[in-house]
Structure formats: structure tokens, C-alpha cells
Residue, then its C-alpha position, 0 to 999 in steps of 0.5 A: m682077420p675079418a670073419a667069414f660067413s658060415v658055408p650054407c647047405c646050398r651054394r651057387q651051382p658050379t659052371r659045369i652044372r650051369f652048362a648042363a642046365l643050359a644043355l637041358a634048356a637047348v634040348a627043350l628048344g630044339l637046339t643041339p647040346a653042343r650049342a648049349s655051352d655057347p656063351d650066347a645060348l641065353w641070347k638065342i633063347v631070348n631073341g630067337q624064341c621068346v621075343p618072336n613068340q610074343q610078337q607073333h602069337h602073344n605068348a611069352a614061352p619059353c619065357a615067363e614074361v616078355d615086356l616090349t612096352g618100350g620096344v625091343a631096344r628097351g624091353h626085357v624078358v623073365l626066364k626061369d633058370l633050370v638051376g634051383d627051385t626059385q631062380f629067375l633071370l631078368i634079361p634085356t631084349a636088346r643085345v647087351t653083353g653084361i655089366e661091362d657093356p657101355a650101353l648100360l651107362a649111356a644117357n637114358a639107358p633102361n634101368y633093368w634092376a627095377p623090373a628085376w625087382v618086380a620079378r621077385f613075384y615069380v620067385f614067390a610063386r615058386a616058393h609058394h608064399e610071399l617072402p619079406r624084402d630082405a629074403v630076396g636078392l638080385a645079382v649080376n656077375s663079372t665077366q669072369g664069373r659068368s658063363q653067358n654073354q648076355l646080361h642077365i640079373h639073377v632073381d632069387c632068395v638070399r642066403p640065410d647067413l647073409r640075411r642074418y648078418l645084414a639084419r644085425r649090421a644094416r644100421r651101420i651101412g651108410q650112403r657111401w661105399a664101405d667095406l662090408g666088414e666080413t668076407v663071404d667064403g673068402h670074398r670081400y664086398l663093399a656095401i652102400r644103402l639105397a633109399s629107393g623102395d623099388l629101384a625105379g629111380v636108382d640104377p645100381f650100375v650107375v651107383l657103381a660107376r659114379n661112386i667108386p674110383a676107376a670102376r667105370q673104366h673096368m666095370g667087367n671086373w665088378t659084380l653087384v648084388a642088391v638085397g631088399m631091406p625093410h626100407g630100401f636096399v643094401l647094394l653090395a659090390g665085389h671085385v675080381n681078385p685072382a689072389t683069393h680065387d674070387p671070380g666076381s660072382g655075387e650070385e654066390l650070395l643067393d640060395h637057389d634052393c631058397a632055404l628061407a622059403k622053408t623057415l620063414 
């Protein structure tokens, strides 16, 4: 039996709490609480608030950043998630439902992972100091592991137990997908090493679709997590598995209370 990581003090917030957080955001934006559980709530914040405010007033609020350098079709925003002290979301300004959206694998599609990695500096600001690369992770959940139908990349600290494990095993993770070797709360992950220092030339969605058989046809059943390493990244991929009650939520590898900010 593969070993399992120890259960950390601070796990991913359950869906009901995430809905409560969206309800608070909706109140702040003048939306009714009933609409806060709408799976399009994030899209409405981005498309109905952040982008128009940036275009009309050069003000990103309520987002932390709106980048329309390539136009709305290729832009993105950075939004503080109300769950956790340090968690931010990188969200396209185009309508992209999630990891299953074919637009992500289209020719010349924007690589949203690169600006998501840059957005770690917002995490540092909330943590009150800069953290090492291997303390930060980016995560996208599967269709079953998310509450919102607008692509959003979670940007936050990684779980301390995952950081320790990857530090011990990093040299054995190669450039081909292989089983991580341990389960995380009973959930299995594949791992591959990415040589890119900033993900600008490597899109994890493409890495998954090209290198795992049949993944392209069933992208919605997968979850991806990119963890910074001293040289490059480790990319982790998990799959929905009803038998192990695994919804494909790689966000479970992040720590929204950022314990590492208190210990590093």
C-alpha cells in the first residue's frame, strides 16, 4: 500500500464554505445572496465588474489586477479569493468554462499558467515576505471538483507535507509521467518535471493532453497542480475516481492558511 501524507492542520475549504465566501463577495458587489451559489458567479464578477471598471476607469476593482494587453479575448484578471489569507485566483477575461474547454488546447491559445505564476507576488504580499519557489503552487480542479464554471487557477502556498515530500523525491521525478508514489488523503497523482522556470513556454494543459493517453477526450476528469521547484516545476495530475471518493480537486494540495509563511 502506498503511504499517505499526514493530514495537515488546514485543508481546502469544503464546497459549502466556498459558496459562503462567494455569497460575501456577491453582497460586496451588490449581488443577491441567492445568486452567489450560481456557478457563473466568478464570471459575473470578472465580466460585469473588473473588466468594465478597468476599461472605463482604469481601476481593476474588485480585482487586484486586470491585464487586457492582448485584448479581452486573451486577457486575465487576478482576484483575491475570500477563502484563506493568501489565496488568489487567475481568471481569463474570455469565457472559458474550465479545464475541459477545447479553447485551452486550440492553436495559439493563451497560456494562463505563466501569468498565474507571476501572480504569486500577491501571495507574498499577503504573507508579508517572499517565499521560495517550492512553497507556492498553482491548481486547477476537475469539473466535479469545482463550484464555478469559469476557469480559475488557484495561486497559493502548498501544503508543508507536500513540500517536504517533493524535496525528498524531486530527483526521481523525470520528464515522463509517473505515479507520484504516495497518495494524498487517499488520492493518487501522476508527476512530471517541467524544465521551464516561469511556465512561459510550457502550458500544463497541453502537457497533460499530449502525454497521457485519452486525456484530451476527457480533460474535465483531470486536475492539475504545478509546484515550483528550485529549477523548474513539478506538475501533478489527478483523475476523478468515484471508488476512492476523489472529485479531482488538486486544490487539496494547497494550504489556504499558508502555514509555510509562518515557518520559513
